N, C-alpha and C positions, 0 to 999 in steps of 0.2 A: 573202465574208468570214464567218468563223465567229462565232457569237454567244458572249457571255461564258459562258453556260451550257454550250454545246457544247464549248468549250475546257476548261471545268472537268471535264465528264464524261469527255472523252478522256484528260485528265491523271490524274484520280483512278482511273479504271477502264479500264486498257489493253485489256480484252476488248471494249470498245465502239469501238475505233479503226476497225474494219472494218465495223461495223454501221451501217446507214442508219437514222437516226432523223429522222422528220419533225418539224417545229416544233410541230405540234399533237398529236403522239402523247402519250397519258397515260403517263408514265414508270412509274407503279405498275401500272395496269391492264393494260398490255401486257407486264408482267414484264421491263421493261428494267432497272429497279432493284428490289431487294428492300428490306425495311424498314431493314436496317442500312446499305445503300448510300445510302438517302435521308437517314438521319441524318448520314452522312459528308458528303454533298453540302450539306445545310443548314448543317452546322457550318462548312464551308469558305466558303460564301457569307456566313455571318454574320460571320466574321472578316475577309474580304476586302472585302465590300460593305455591311456592317452590315445584313444581311438579317434581318428580324424575322418569324419563322414565324407568330406570332399575328396580326399585321396581314395577312400574306399569305393565311392561311386564312380571314379575314373577307371578303376580296375575291375569292379564287379557290377553286374546288372541286377542280380538277385540278392535278397537277404536270406541266406541259408546258413545253417550251423557250420558247415564245412568252410564256406567262404569267410564267415566272421572269425572263426578260429584261426584259419591260416593267416588272416590279416593281423590279428592281435598278437600272434606268436612271433 
């Protein structure tokens, strides 16, 4: 079963559909997402799951699928 974050990534960024992204890959450092992509993802997560970027950044240093999923669940 895909995670909520993986589903959002594949929907928002079709170029990632065939890319293998490990749950602990840093989405920014591994250049999976650029800064504008990250803004788009955070905006979608904020609207759909009431994601709070300030609270997230206090708890997590990296943007990984595991971290994002644990935070929105």
